[in-house]
Backbone bond lengths (Angstrom), bond angles and torsions (degrees), N, CA, C in turn:
res aa  C-N    CA-C-N  psi(-1)  N-CA   C-N-CA  omega(-1)  CA-C   N-CA-C  phi
1 M - - - 1.466 - - 1.530 108.72 -
2 S 1.331 115.96 131.59 1.459 119.80 -176.04 1.522 110.99 -77.89
3 L 1.345 114.41 162.41 1.451 119.59 177.26 1.526 111.19 -64.52
4 T 1.339 116.91 -31.70 1.472 120.64 178.43 1.517 110.94 -63.69
5 T 1.340 115.47 -42.81 1.469 119.84 179.39 1.524 110.55 -65.36
6 L 1.331 116.43 -42.16 1.464 119.77 178.68 1.530 111.06 -63.15
7 N 1.318 115.19 -41.05 1.474 118.88 179.43 1.526 110.98 -64.48
8 N 1.343 116.70 -40.20 1.475 120.11 178.11 1.524 111.06 -62.25
9 R 1.333 115.66 -39.00 1.465 119.12 178.68 1.534 110.93 -66.00
10 L 1.332 114.97 -40.65 1.468 118.02 177.85 1.526 111.55 -62.25
11 Q 1.336 116.06 -43.13 1.456 119.52 179.85 1.522 111.10 -63.86
12 Y 1.327 117.55 -36.95 1.461 121.57 178.29 1.522 111.22 -65.42
13 M 1.351 115.67 -33.86 1.459 119.95 -178.85 1.522 112.22 -85.78
14 G 1.348 118.09 -3.37 1.451 119.30 175.74 1.509 115.39 128.77
15 G 1.311 118.97 -6.56 1.454 120.92 177.38 1.514 112.92 117.61
16 G 1.323 114.70 -178.47 1.458 120.00 -175.00 1.511 113.87 -74.67
17 K 1.305 118.65 -23.48 1.455 121.29 179.73 1.523 110.97 -83.74
18 A 1.320 115.86 138.60 1.463 120.38 -179.62 1.528 111.32 -62.36
19 E 1.350 116.18 -39.23 1.463 119.47 -179.10 1.524 111.82 -62.56
20 S 1.341 116.70 -37.88 1.461 120.31 178.27 1.523 110.96 -63.64
21 R 1.332 116.53 -37.48 1.469 119.67 178.42 1.526 110.66 -69.31
22 F 1.346 116.33 -37.65 1.471 119.17 176.17 1.528 110.33 -60.01
23 Q 1.330 115.27 -45.45 1.472 119.77 -177.62 1.524 111.49 -61.94
24 L 1.323 117.04 -45.89 1.460 119.98 -178.19 1.519 111.33 -66.20
25 N 1.340 117.13 -39.64 1.467 119.40 178.72 1.528 111.25 -64.72
26 K 1.334 116.63 -39.34 1.470 119.11 177.71 1.524 110.52 -65.03
27 L 1.342 116.61 -40.80 1.456 119.93 179.73 1.526 111.04 -64.17
28 R 1.323 116.97 -42.81 1.468 120.03 178.68 1.529 110.95 -63.73
29 T 1.337 116.73 -38.15 1.466 120.10 177.33 1.524 110.41 -63.31
30 L 1.350 116.40 -42.34 1.468 119.85 178.20 1.514 111.19 -61.37
31 K 1.334 117.20 -44.62 1.467 119.65 -176.85 1.529 111.61 -65.70
32 K 1.336 117.54 -32.64 1.461 119.58 173.42 1.526 110.45 -66.78
33 A 1.345 115.94 -39.85 1.462 119.52 179.29 1.527 111.17 -65.52
34 L 1.332 118.00 -30.12 1.460 120.36 178.49 1.524 111.37 -63.32
35 L 1.319 116.58 -23.03 1.468 120.91 179.59 1.528 112.34 -91.95
36 Y 1.343 117.12 -36.82 1.461 119.48 -167.62 1.527 114.98 -120.70
37 S 1.337 118.84 -7.41 1.460 120.19 -176.56 1.523 111.65 -79.05
38 Y 1.350 114.98 147.77 1.465 120.80 175.91 1.525 110.85 -66.90
39 Q 1.347 117.42 -24.99 1.463 121.52 -179.12 1.533 113.12 -88.49
40 A 1.325 118.00 2.40 1.463 120.86 179.95 1.526 110.03 -65.91
41 A 1.330 115.95 141.25 1.466 121.58 -178.09 1.521 109.07 -147.31
42 T 1.333 115.09 175.00 1.462 121.50 178.09 1.522 108.67 -116.01
43 A 1.323 115.94 124.95 1.467 121.68 178.37 1.522 108.83 -101.87
44 V 1.334 115.92 126.08 1.460 121.78 175.61 1.521 107.10 -103.40
45 L 1.326 116.84 112.58 1.454 120.95 -176.80 1.531 111.01 -76.95
46 S 1.326 116.04 171.30 1.466 120.95 -177.18 1.523 112.41 -63.83
47 D 1.347 117.57 -23.82 1.464 120.46 178.20 1.522 112.97 -89.75
48 G 1.353 116.99 5.28 1.456 121.17 175.67 1.515 114.83 92.92
49 R 1.328 119.39 -9.25 1.461 121.11 179.29 1.532 110.39 -73.03
50 E 1.340 115.60 147.86 1.457 121.43 -177.52 1.529 110.04 -119.36
51 F 1.342 115.53 135.50 1.463 121.20 -179.90 1.524 108.80 -140.10
52 R 1.341 115.25 151.36 1.457 120.39 174.34 1.528 109.62 -78.13
53 C 1.334 116.01 146.54 1.461 121.46 179.95 1.520 108.93 -153.43
54 L 1.321 115.74 172.41 1.462 122.20 171.46 1.519 108.56 -110.35
55 I 1.327 116.63 135.29 1.454 121.78 174.93 1.521 107.52 -125.52
56 N 1.332 115.72 106.93 1.454 121.65 -177.14 1.526 110.33 -104.42
57 D 1.310 115.22 146.66 1.463 120.77 -179.23 1.526 110.23 -67.67
58 D 1.343 115.59 143.82 1.463 120.80 177.57 1.525 109.93 -127.31
59 K 1.343 117.39 -81.73 1.469 121.47 -179.76 1.525 108.42 -134.87
60 T 1.313 115.42 133.53 1.456 120.72 179.85 1.519 109.53 -134.74
61 S 1.334 115.91 132.52 1.458 121.00 176.74 1.524 107.87 -147.04
62 E 1.347 115.31 -176.31 1.460 119.17 178.23 1.525 111.39 -66.81
63 D 1.353 117.05 -25.07 1.460 121.25 -175.50 1.513 113.58 -90.26
64 Y 1.318 118.40 -28.98 1.462 119.90 -176.12 1.521 110.31 -155.20
65 D 1.324 114.41 161.56 1.460 122.65 176.81 1.524 107.00 -130.70
66 D 1.324 116.85 103.89 1.465 122.61 -179.75 1.518 110.35 -104.40
67 K 1.326 116.00 139.73 1.457 121.44 174.50 1.519 108.69 -139.03
68 I 1.319 116.94 174.63 1.463 122.13 -179.11 1.525 108.58 -117.09
69 L 1.320 115.49 124.99 1.458 122.59 -179.87 1.520 109.45 -98.10
70 S 1.330 116.34 132.90 1.465 122.32 172.48 1.525 107.11 -127.81
71 I 1.341 116.30 124.75 1.460 120.82 -176.11 1.526 108.39 -151.71
72 P 1.335 119.20 138.99 1.476 120.36 179.96 1.521 111.47 -63.09
73 Y 1.334 115.12 155.84 1.460 118.98 173.42 1.526 110.54 -69.32
74 K 1.340 116.45 -33.30 1.462 122.42 177.91 1.520 108.72 -131.91
75 D 1.336 116.54 138.02 1.462 119.77 179.02 1.521 109.62 -163.29
76 I 1.322 114.56 178.86 1.454 121.34 178.78 1.524 109.61 -78.61
77 C 1.323 117.13 130.88 1.462 121.03 173.48 1.517 108.44 -80.63
78 L 1.325 116.96 122.48 1.459 121.24 -172.40 1.526 113.26 -67.97
79 N 1.331 117.38 -30.24 1.463 119.68 -177.46 1.527 112.70 -107.06
80 A 1.348 115.66 24.42 1.464 120.26 175.55 1.525 109.16 -108.58
81 E 1.313 116.67 164.08 1.464 121.59 179.98 1.526 110.06 -67.78
82 Q 1.324 116.79 135.42 1.455 121.26 -178.50 1.524 110.10 -72.94
83 L 1.334 116.23 135.75 1.456 121.98 -178.56 1.519 109.96 -121.06
84 G 1.327 117.61 105.63 1.458 121.70 173.98 1.512 113.84 54.68
85 K 1.342 115.06 -136.54 1.447 120.36 179.67 1.531 110.21 -72.66
86 T 1.330 115.51 165.47 1.462 120.23 -174.43 1.522 112.20 -56.78
87 W 1.319 117.51 -48.46 1.457 120.59 -175.60 1.529 112.20 -65.01
88 Q 1.353 116.82 -24.09 1.462 120.05 -179.57 1.533 112.06 -72.70
89 G 1.324 117.18 -21.46 1.458 120.78 -178.33 1.513 114.07 -93.69
90 E 1.343 117.91 1.03 1.461 120.49 -179.73 1.530 111.05 -69.28
91 E 1.325 116.04 142.10 1.461 121.34 178.86 1.523 109.63 -140.71
92 E 1.317 115.91 159.51 1.458 121.24 178.64 1.533 109.43 -65.06
93 I 1.319 115.85 128.47 1.464 120.01 178.67 1.525 110.20 -80.12
94 G 1.322 117.35 -46.17 1.464 121.25 173.40 1.515 115.63 77.26
95 I 1.321 118.49 16.51 1.464 119.45 178.86 1.526 109.27 -71.51
96 Q 1.337 117.27 145.89 1.452 121.84 -175.98 1.524 109.67 -153.73
97 P 1.350 117.96 165.92 1.470 120.09 178.00 1.518 111.50 -56.87
98 G 1.318 115.87 137.59 1.460 121.75 -176.91 1.510 113.05 101.69
99 D 1.323 117.71 -18.83 1.462 120.50 179.22 1.528 110.68 -74.17
100 V 1.311 115.61 149.09 1.463 122.36 173.70 1.525 107.84 -117.00
101 F 1.308 117.07 129.12 1.460 121.11 178.31 1.528 109.72 -128.02
102 E 1.315 115.04 163.32 1.467 120.91 177.57 1.521 109.83 -101.64
103 W 1.315 115.91 130.02 1.463 121.31 170.30 1.525 105.88 -81.44
104 K 1.316 115.38 103.35 1.466 121.54 -166.84 1.520 112.41 -59.79
105 E 1.301 117.54 -41.86 1.464 120.34 -175.37 1.521 112.93 -67.25
106 T 1.315 118.30 -23.47 1.466 121.14 -178.65 1.530 112.93 -111.64
107 G 1.334 117.65 -13.35 1.466 120.95 -178.55 1.515 113.80 71.41
108 T 1.344 117.45 19.83 1.464 121.82 -179.00 1.526 110.71 -101.91
109 R 1.352 115.83 157.51 1.461 121.48 178.51 1.525 109.78 -107.70
110 W 1.348 114.66 144.03 1.457 120.11 -175.23 1.517 109.89 -135.27
111 L 1.340 115.59 136.61 1.453 123.00 -179.84 1.528 109.90 -100.72
112 V 1.326 116.55 123.83 1.463 121.84 176.07 1.524 107.55 -80.98
113 Y 1.336 117.49 119.20 1.456 116.85 -172.38 1.525 115.54 -134.33
114 L 1.327 120.08 -5.01 1.460 119.71 -179.91 1.523 108.75 -154.10
115 E 1.337 116.60 106.40 1.457 121.81 -177.61 1.529 110.58 -86.23
116 Y 1.348 116.17 141.48 1.462 121.98 173.13 1.533 107.28 -86.14
117 L 1.333 116.15 97.01 1.464 120.38 -174.00 1.524 112.61 -68.37
118 E 1.328 117.74 -21.96 1.461 119.43 -179.88 1.527 112.12 -73.31
119 E 1.333 117.20 -15.84 1.463 121.15 179.16 1.523 108.66 -88.64
120 D 1.334 117.06 110.76 1.458 120.37 -178.43 1.524 113.72 -116.61
121 A 1.336 117.63 4.92 1.466 119.61 175.48 1.533 110.92 -82.29
122 Y 1.336 116.18 -29.92 1.454 122.20 178.57 1.525 107.53 -159.22
123 F 1.318 116.13 174.38 1.468 120.01 -179.18 1.525 109.14 -82.53
124 R 1.330 115.40 127.80 1.470 121.26 179.99 1.515 107.95 -136.70
125 A 1.327 117.07 130.38 1.463 120.51 -176.20 1.511 110.50 -157.94
126 Q 1.332 114.60 159.92 1.458 120.27 172.10 1.523 108.78 -81.35
127 I 1.305 115.34 144.64 1.465 121.48 177.77 1.521 108.70 -130.53
128 R 1.318 115.94 151.69 1.464 120.88 -179.48 1.524 109.37 -130.42
129 R 1.316 115.18 138.57 1.460 120.56 -176.50 1.531 111.05 -69.84
130 C 1.332 115.87 137.60 1.464 123.04 178.88 1.524 108.66 -111.15
131 D 1.327 115.95 121.49 1.461 120.69 -178.33 1.519 113.25 -112.86
132 A 1.330 117.83 -5.17 1.463 121.05 -176.90 1.521 109.84 -119.06
133 E 1.328 114.68 157.13 1.458 120.94 179.82 1.520 108.69 -135.34
134 A 1.322 116.10 135.06 1.456 121.82 179.34 1.519 109.45 -125.33
135 E 1.343 115.48 150.55 1.461 120.90 178.90 1.521 109.01 -108.22
136 I 1.324 115.62 126.69 1.465 122.31 179.38 1.518 107.94 -127.47
137 N 1.326 115.83 113.18 1.468 121.55 179.66 1.525 112.19 53.15
138 G 1.330 115.92 38.15 1.450 120.27 178.06 1.516 114.64 86.02
139 N 1.333 118.40 -6.13 1.465 122.62 178.89 1.521 109.44 -102.82
140 H 1.337 116.47 141.37 1.459 121.23 -176.86 1.523 110.42 -98.64
141 Y 1.327 114.88 134.83 1.466 122.07 -179.94 1.527 108.59 -124.68
142 W 1.340 115.29 131.70 1.460 119.96 170.83 1.525 108.39 -85.97
143 L 1.328 116.56 139.65 1.456 119.74 -179.43 1.520 111.12 -146.00
144 Y 1.320 113.82 152.82 1.458 121.17 173.05 1.520 108.20 -86.45
145 L 1.341 116.09 135.21 1.460 121.45 178.14 1.516 109.93 -129.15
146 R 1.334 115.56 141.56 1.462 121.16 173.55 1.517 109.10 -129.21
147 G 1.315 115.15 132.91 1.460 119.71 177.02 1.510 110.43 123.22
148 P 1.342 115.56 -176.91 1.468 127.39 -6.74 1.543 111.72 -68.44
149 T 1.322 114.95 152.60 1.463 120.77 178.85 1.520 112.28 -109.54
150 E 1.334 117.79 -0.41 1.465 121.28 -178.70 1.525 110.66 -66.14
151 T 1.315 115.93 144.86 1.464 121.18 -179.99 1.522 112.78 -119.81
152 T 1.342 118.00 -2.56 1.461 121.20 -179.69 1.523 109.64 -134.93
153 I 1.331 115.79 166.16 1.454 123.10 176.25 1.520 108.41 -116.27
154 Q 1.322 116.79 136.16 1.457 121.58 178.50 1.528 109.26 -87.24
155 W 1.346 116.75 111.37 1.452 121.97 -179.22 1.530 110.67 -99.17
156 N 1.331 115.12 147.27 1.463 122.13 178.90 1.534 109.23 -130.00
157 Q 1.312 115.90 151.53 1.459 120.97 177.66 1.527 109.56 -143.37
158 K 1.325 115.36 130.86 1.456 120.21 179.03 1.516 108.70 -157.06
159 A 1.327 115.45 131.23 1.471 122.05 178.05 1.526 111.73 53.37
160 G 1.313 115.82 38.40 1.451 120.41 177.35 1.519 114.37 78.50
161 I 1.329 117.66 4.59 1.466 121.85 178.97 1.519 108.54 -106.45
162 V 1.331 116.20 131.68 1.459 121.90 -179.21 1.526 108.82 -115.43
163 W 1.324 116.46 132.57 1.465 119.78 177.27 1.532 108.54 -150.02
164 N 1.326 115.03 164.04 1.462 119.70 177.88 1.527 110.11 -120.93
165 D 1.328 115.88 150.83 1.458 122.36 179.81 1.532 110.32 -85.73
166 I 1.344 115.72 148.83 1.460 119.48 172.04 1.522 107.37 -74.61
167 N 1.327 117.11 129.79 1.460 118.80 -172.24 1.527 114.09 -141.24
168 Y 1.328 118.92 3.98 1.461 119.77 178.14 1.532 109.96 -65.15
169 S 1.328 116.48 150.66 1.461 121.12 177.87 1.519 109.91 -140.04
170 L 1.330 115.74 153.99 1.459 122.85 177.97 1.519 109.14 -133.15
171 I 1.326 115.22 151.24 1.460 122.38 170.04 1.523 107.33 -123.79
172 G 1.318 116.95 133.27 1.453 119.69 -176.76 1.512 113.14 -139.19
173 Y 1.339 115.59 154.88 1.463 122.70 172.03 1.521 107.46 -119.12
174 L 1.325 117.47 139.07 1.451 121.18 172.59 1.516 109.82 -150.42
175 T 1.325 115.22 166.61 1.457 121.89 -175.12 1.523 111.37 -60.71
176 K 1.324 116.79 135.10 1.465 121.83 177.10 1.524 109.09 -83.37
177 T 1.314 116.48 111.90 1.458 123.07 173.55 1.526 108.30 -131.28
178 D 1.317 116.27 166.67 1.465 119.50 177.15 1.524 110.48 -60.71
179 E 1.336 116.39 -36.28 1.459 120.09 179.77 1.524 111.09 -65.70
180 V 1.325 117.10 -42.60 1.465 121.41 179.46 1.525 110.33 -65.80
181 L 1.328 118.09 -44.70 1.460 121.18 -179.77 1.523 111.38 -64.16
182 D 1.328 116.84 -35.42 1.457 120.56 179.50 1.531 111.33 -73.88
183 Y 1.331 116.58 -30.18 1.470 120.57 -174.95 1.525 112.42 -81.28
184 F 1.320 117.00 -44.14 1.470 120.01 -171.43 1.524 110.87 -86.18
185 H 1.325 114.14 110.41 1.451 122.65 173.79 1.535 107.44 -137.71
186 R 1.310 116.01 161.18 1.462 120.09 179.73 1.523 110.42 -56.77
187 F 1.345 115.61 135.96 1.463 126.30 179.02 1.537 113.12 78.05
188 K 1.329 117.53 -0.91 1.467 119.40 174.66 1.523 108.44 -71.21
189 T 1.333 117.08 142.84 1.462 120.62 178.83 1.523 109.87 -106.63
190 I 1.328 115.51 149.62 1.449 122.05 179.31 1.516 108.98 -145.00
191 K 1.315 116.23 146.60 1.460 121.59 -179.62 1.517 109.86 -100.26
192 I 1.343 115.67 125.45 1.460 122.21 179.16 1.513 108.43 -130.44
193 D 1.327 115.59 122.68 1.472 120.87 178.67 1.526 112.29 52.61
194 G 1.339 116.99 38.80 1.454 121.59 173.44 1.519 115.50 88.63
195 N 1.342 118.59 -2.86 1.461 121.27 -179.15 1.524 110.58 -123.04
196 M 1.339 114.92 149.54 1.453 120.92 -179.21 1.532 110.40 -88.98
197 W 1.337 115.10 141.24 1.462 122.04 177.20 1.526 108.50 -134.33
198 E 1.330 116.27 148.47 1.450 121.19 -179.93 1.526 109.70 -109.26
199 V 1.330 115.76 136.42 1.460 121.22 -178.89 1.524 109.76 -72.73
200 K 1.328 116.03 127.07 1.464 122.12 177.00 1.525 111.24 -102.95
201 V 1.327 116.13 -47.77 1.465 120.97 -177.49 1.527 108.47 -139.89
202 V 1.329 116.10 140.23 1.466 122.54 174.71 1.519 107.70 -123.85
203 N 1.339 116.36 124.36 1.463 120.99 179.70 1.531 109.06 -120.42
204 P 1.347 118.08 97.20 1.469 120.10 -179.69 1.522 113.22 -81.62
205 Y 1.345 117.89 0.02 1.458 121.70 -176.89 1.528 111.94 -110.22
206 Y 1.313 117.21 13.10 1.456 120.51 -172.69 1.521 112.10 -68.72
207 G 1.313 118.18 -38.80 1.455 122.36 -179.10 1.516 109.84 -159.07
208 D 1.329 116.01 168.02 1.450 119.69 -179.08 1.525 110.71 -67.52
209 G 1.329 115.46 122.88 1.458 120.08 172.77 1.501 115.57 78.64
210 I 1.346 119.21 5.09 1.460 119.98 -178.63 1.524 110.15 -130.42
211 V 1.313 114.88 161.93 1.460 123.46 174.25 1.522 108.05 -120.90
212 K 1.319 116.62 132.03 1.458 120.98 175.28 1.521 108.27 -98.16
213 I 1.330 116.39 129.25 1.462 120.95 179.88 1.522 109.33 -123.09
214 C 1.316 115.23 141.99 1.463 122.11 174.74 1.522 107.14 -114.98
215 L 1.324 116.53 123.30 1.459 122.51 -173.54 1.517 110.61 -116.91
216 G 1.327 115.27 149.42 1.452 121.53 174.23 1.522 110.18 -118.04
217 E 1.317 115.77 150.10 1.465 120.90 179.70 1.524 110.10 -58.34
218 W 1.335 116.39 141.43 1.454 121.28 -179.19 1.519 109.31 -137.03
219 F 1.327 116.51 172.59 1.452 121.57 -174.81 1.530 110.66 -83.32
220 N 1.335 116.19 140.10 1.459 121.39 171.15 1.524 108.59 -85.78
221 N 1.316 117.26 122.83 1.461 122.79 -178.40 1.526 108.22 -122.00
222 E 1.334 116.22 94.52 1.453 120.30 -176.74 1.522 112.07 -65.18
223 M 1.324 117.17 -33.85 1.462 119.74 -179.75 1.529 110.85 -68.10
224 E 1.334 116.53 -38.94 1.458 119.81 178.39 1.522 110.90 -66.83
225 E 1.362 116.64 -39.64 1.454 119.99 179.84 1.518 111.61 -67.57
226 A 1.332 116.42 -30.01 1.461 120.18 -179.21 1.519 112.42 -82.69
227 R 1.335 115.77 -5.48 1.456 119.10 -178.54 1.516 110.02 -61.84
228 I 1.328 115.69 132.51 1.452 121.50 179.51 1.522 108.66 -88.33
229 V 1.306 116.73 120.48 1.458 120.60 179.06 1.510 108.68 -80.33
230 P 1.323 118.07 122.21 1.451 120.37 -176.56 1.516 112.21 -65.79
231 E 1.317 115.55 142.81 1.450 121.04 175.59 1.522 109.36 -83.56
232 L 1.309 114.92 154.37 1.451 118.80 177.02 1.521 109.30 -65.98
233 P 1.339 118.41 130.44 1.462 120.37 -177.45 1.520 111.44 -73.90
234 E 1.312 114.64 168.35 1.450 119.89 175.30 1.533 108.90 -72.49
235 E 1.327 115.30 171.04 1.459 119.84 178.50 1.525 109.55 -56.19
236 P 1.355 118.58 131.84 1.469 120.40 -176.62 1.520 111.70 -69.89
237 N 1.324 113.81 154.63 1.462 120.82 172.84 1.524 107.51 -79.85
238 E 1.322 116.43 112.14 1.459 120.51 -173.62 1.523 113.01 -68.00
239 E 1.321 117.84 -7.61 1.464 120.35 177.62 1.522 111.62 -92.37
240 E 1.335 117.13 -9.65 1.456 121.58 -179.79 1.525 109.54 -109.73
241 V 1.330 115.72 173.79 1.456 121.05 179.00 1.535 109.42 -72.55
242 Y 1.329 116.29 133.31 1.475 120.71 175.07 1.515 109.39 -157.89
243 I 1.348 114.75 157.96 1.464 121.72 178.32 1.521 108.07 -106.84
244 E 1.305 115.74 128.66 1.467 122.14 179.48 1.524 109.20 -100.34
245 G 1.352 116.17 130.15 1.464 120.91 179.73 1.512 110.84 159.03
246 Q 1.334 116.78 171.58 1.464 121.76 -176.89 1.529 111.25 -70.40
247 L 1.343 115.00 136.42 1.461 120.56 177.15 1.527 112.05 -99.90
248 R 1.322 116.92 -12.63 1.466 121.49 175.60 1.528 107.45 -127.54
249 V 1.326 116.00 118.83 1.455 121.79 -175.45 1.523 109.22 -127.71
250 H 1.326 116.22 178.72 1.459 121.92 178.92 1.527 109.80 -126.52
251 P 1.329 117.04 160.19 1.470 119.78 178.76 1.523 112.04 -51.87
252 Y 1.332 114.92 135.55 1.463 125.04 175.33 1.535 114.01 71.31
253 D 1.340 116.81 11.92 1.465 119.48 172.59 1.532 110.35 -68.31
254 I 1.314 115.71 155.41 1.467 122.44 171.42 1.528 106.95 -121.41
255 I 1.341 116.46 121.29 1.463 121.33 -172.21 1.527 109.36 -131.01
256 T 1.306 115.23 148.46 1.462 121.38 176.28 1.532 109.23 -110.83
257 Y 1.337 116.44 132.19 1.463 123.22 178.13 1.522 108.95 -117.38
258 T 1.325 115.70 142.16 1.466 121.85 -178.48 1.521 109.26 -129.87
259 I 1.332 116.86 133.90 1.448 120.60 176.54 1.532 108.44 -100.45
260 H 1.325 114.71 137.86 1.465 120.88 -177.71 1.528 110.04 -115.97
261 N 1.320 115.49 147.67 1.472 123.64 174.15 1.530 112.60 63.73
262 A 1.322 116.96 25.91 1.470 120.33 178.10 1.525 109.17 -114.51
263 A 1.331 115.15 154.18 1.462 120.32 178.58 1.523 109.97 -69.95
264 E 1.314 116.99 147.18 1.458 121.44 177.97 1.531 110.28 -75.33
265 G 1.339 114.40 167.23 1.456 119.14 178.71 1.512 113.53 92.69
266 G 1.319 116.96 11.12 1.461 120.05 -179.92 1.516 112.54 -88.91
267 Q 1.320 115.52 -178.47 1.462 122.19 -177.44 1.518 109.51 -131.29
268 W 1.350 116.21 136.85 1.460 121.87 177.17 1.532 109.00 -88.93
269 V 1.361 116.28 140.89 1.465 121.25 -177.96 1.533 108.67 -140.07
270 V 1.358 116.97 135.95 1.463 121.82 171.12 1.524 108.25 -109.48
271 S 1.315 116.08 149.25 1.468 120.64 -169.96 1.516 114.53 -82.00
272 N 1.346 118.79 -17.81 1.465 119.77 -179.42 1.530 109.54 -151.84
273 Q 1.344 116.03 -173.89 1.459 121.40 -173.69 1.524 113.11 -93.77
274 K 1.329 117.64 15.82 1.460 120.33 176.54 1.527 111.50 -76.80
275 A 1.342 116.51 -14.18 1.464 121.14 178.92 1.522 108.82 -140.51
276 R 1.339 115.39 153.95 1.462 119.71 177.23 1.526 109.25 -139.86
277 F 1.337 115.12 155.55 1.453 120.96 -179.41 1.533 110.25 -83.65
278 L 1.319 115.62 132.36 1.454 121.03 171.41 1.523 110.96 -93.47
279 E 1.340 115.33 -34.62 1.455 120.73 -178.98 1.517 108.71 -162.43
280 T 1.326 117.41 139.28 1.462 121.00 177.88 1.528 109.68 -136.50
281 T 1.323 114.04 148.80 1.465 121.92 169.95 1.517 106.84 -130.05
282 D 1.314 116.40 -174.76 1.468 118.67 179.82 1.516 111.76 -58.94
283 L 1.335 117.35 -34.69 1.462 119.56 -171.72 1.522 113.35 -122.54
284 E 1.342 118.89 -1.07 1.458 121.09 -179.69 1.527 110.71 -134.52
285 A 1.349 114.56 149.50 1.463 120.95 176.65 1.519 108.70 -138.14
286 R 1.325 116.39 128.00 1.476 122.34 176.53 1.523 107.20 -104.68
287 I 1.336 116.06 119.14 1.472 122.04 -168.96 1.518 109.87 -120.60
288 E 1.345 116.19 142.87 1.463 122.83 173.59 1.529 108.99 -115.06
289 I 1.330 116.15 132.53 1.464 121.17 174.89 1.528 107.20 -82.04
290 V 1.323 117.77 121.88 1.468 121.07 -171.88 1.522 112.89 -108.28
291 T 1.326 118.61 2.10 1.461 120.99 178.00 1.514 109.71 -101.17
292 G 1.316 116.26 150.60 1.457 121.15 177.33 1.511 113.22 -96.97
293 K 1.335 116.95 3.73 1.462 121.38 -177.84 1.523 110.33 -119.69
294 S 1.328 114.54 166.74 1.457 119.63 178.75 1.527 110.32 -71.76
295 G 1.304 115.75 160.06 1.460 120.71 179.84 1.515 110.22 167.97
296 Q 1.335 117.44 -154.01 1.442 120.78 177.46 1.535 109.53 -160.51
297 F 1.306 115.35 163.36 1.458 120.90 173.49 1.524 107.86 -151.51
298 T 1.324 115.31 163.33 1.455 121.45 178.88 1.526 108.88 -109.90
299 L 1.307 115.32 128.91 1.458 122.09 176.84 1.526 108.03 -107.10
300 S 1.332 116.07 124.09 1.469 119.57 -177.72 1.531 110.68 -129.89
301 Y 1.319 113.56 155.21 1.464 121.92 175.79 1.526 106.83 -116.40
302 Q 1.335 116.72 120.10 1.463 121.55 -172.27 1.527 110.48 -122.78
303 I 1.323 114.16 145.34 1.461 121.83 172.58 1.522 107.02 -127.09
304 D 1.345 116.06 119.67 1.471 121.58 -178.12 1.527 110.97 54.77
305 D 1.345 115.04 45.92 1.479 122.83 178.18 1.525 113.20 64.94
306 E 1.293 117.98 10.82 1.465 121.58 175.99 1.527 108.54 -103.97
307 V 1.335 115.91 127.45 1.458 120.80 -178.49 1.527 108.98 -74.40
308 I 1.339 115.03 117.50 1.462 119.92 178.30 1.528 110.37 -84.73
309 Y 1.343 115.47 -40.52 1.472 120.05 178.66 1.518 107.69 -161.38
310 E 1.331 117.42 148.67 1.460 121.38 178.45 1.519 109.63 -147.29
311 I 1.328 115.16 154.63 1.464 121.82 176.25 1.519 108.99 -134.78
312 D 1.319 116.48 152.18 1.462 122.43 173.93 1.517 108.66 -99.12
313 V 1.317 116.93 127.99 1.459 122.98 -177.74 1.529 108.04 -112.40
314 V 1.326 116.29 127.68 1.466 121.96 -179.72 1.525 109.31 -97.92
315 I 1.353 116.52 130.48 1.453 122.75 175.99 1.534 107.09 -97.96
316 E 1.295 116.15 109.86 1.461 120.95 -179.58 1.517 109.73 -85.24
317 S 1.327 116.06 163.63 1.472 120.60 -179.03 1.517 110.26 -71.39
318 L 1.325 115.19 160.44 1.465 120.47 178.03 1.518 111.47 -62.34
């Protein structure tokens, strides 16, 4: 047998290095298992592409369902157009920690949260089932939730009045994105499965590609949720009465508002205690936002208790 033939055989088996041959043999074994294994499944990625994978059981309890995902780095996309021979249609899958995919055969969602870095023949990672969905700035996120784990209620009594404190808590994992990191801060509220929860702790370093959040039970306020957030108005008519100033502010901002084309001798009024006046003149008002939470208030300019002009100011979260 010639050296050329031996070299060709080595290249077919993965190359001259033993480790390269180990990797290729493991990958070929995985791809055979994707066809014939009982654990073979179909993963639907967030972009809609479908690929075969293995999902093996790991740890399951009442609190969580963990499994192990094995999927090639490159493979045939099941719902893409077939191109020539099998190997010609392979494409980068690109799955990574923090991604959420659908297990097509069961209709469940799974969060990739811990990669096995020692596995270099294919992508292998722990995944956890996600049963909850949250909306952040109009975008939907699947997340794993655990809790509440409390078994008692804290009761209070004073002056003949008895009440209990809200004490439920949740722990959750969700994909780490710039939007998630910007949204989740202490005391921020979020609605999950119809109930409001307040953020207690945010841990963006808990695992690769995920954020761990600790939530506390919060009050459901239907009137606040039904509040209509005013849209920014069009450019004012400079010949008519209008108030100049920011319509979207943040907690603890200090802003100056000026009224134009109005008679002097009026009075500035705010509709609630989320803002207070630092200084006012006939035509200007310097206001401080005194709340640490989101909300809104109405700023009006009145003469003899008659509203000459008013604006709605939205207080955005920190």
